[in-house]
Residue, then its C-alpha position, 0 to 999 in steps of 0.5 A: x250897703x249904702x255910703x250916704x247919709x240921710x237926715x231927717x225929722x224924728x217921729x216919736x218912736x225914735x225916742x230910744x234911738x235919740x238917746x242912745x245917741x245922746x248918751x254915746x256921744x256925750x259921753x267923752x265928757x263924763x267928767x269934764x263939764x262941772x256941772x255933769x251935764x244932764x245929757x247922761x241922764x237923758x232917757x228914752x222916756x224924756x225924749x219921748x216926752x219932749x217930742x210929745x210937748x213940742x220939742x223936734x228932731x233931726x237924725x243922721x242915719x246910714x242904712x238905718x243906723x242913726x249917726x247923729x242927732x239934733x234937738x230944736x225948740x221954736x221960740x218966738x223969733x227963733x229956733x234953739x238947738x241943744x243935744x247935737x251928738x254924733x256917734x264915736x263912730x260917725x265922727x270927723x264926716x261932717x254929720x255935725x256941720x248938716x245938723x247945724x245945718x239943718x237946723x238953720x234951714x228949718x228955721x228958715x222954712x218957719x220963717x224963723x228970724x235966727x236959730x241960738x244955742x249954749x255951750x259948755x264954757x269948756x267944750x272949746x272945740x264946739x264954740x270954735x266949730x259953732x264960730x266957724x259957721x256964722x254963731x256968735x257970742x250974746x252972754x254967758x251964764x252959770x248954772x243954778x249953784x255957781x257963781x261964775x259963766x259955765x256956758x256961753x250963749x250963742x246965735x246967728x242970725x238967717x238972712x232976711x227972704x231966706x229960701x230952705x231950699x234943699x234941707x227941708x225936712x218935714x219933705x221928706x230925707x235929705x241926703x248928705 
């Protein structure tokens, strides 16, 4: 058994572990998010469709066990990430931070200029993490049916000519 956590790009067969990881990680938010997070309705079938339709995912695993993941989708000039998830038993090991760094490296590899995300207004601890990683608030939005903001959009510009280095996920796994 190895203590090494490896990051890799998800493949179609990873839909079920991705759904299970997201469900386990988001369970702590049940009852805290209004409206309820779409993560609670995430299924392997839906993720499989997303992966087939151009959404990518990065998985953090150790000894074949999925510890975390993040879903990514390219925009015109940036890479959006969502469903950043780390299972409760693996928290506090820097996995979320490493997944975000891998997203940034992937954006640089694709020669995109920025990375963006959306975080719920009530999840101040997540906002602090993203701020510490260099993300800045760009706007606030209300979910459909709400007359007040429920989420914050954040963005991080990437340095020009950034070299992604060892974070290249398309050429194999990255060890943490």
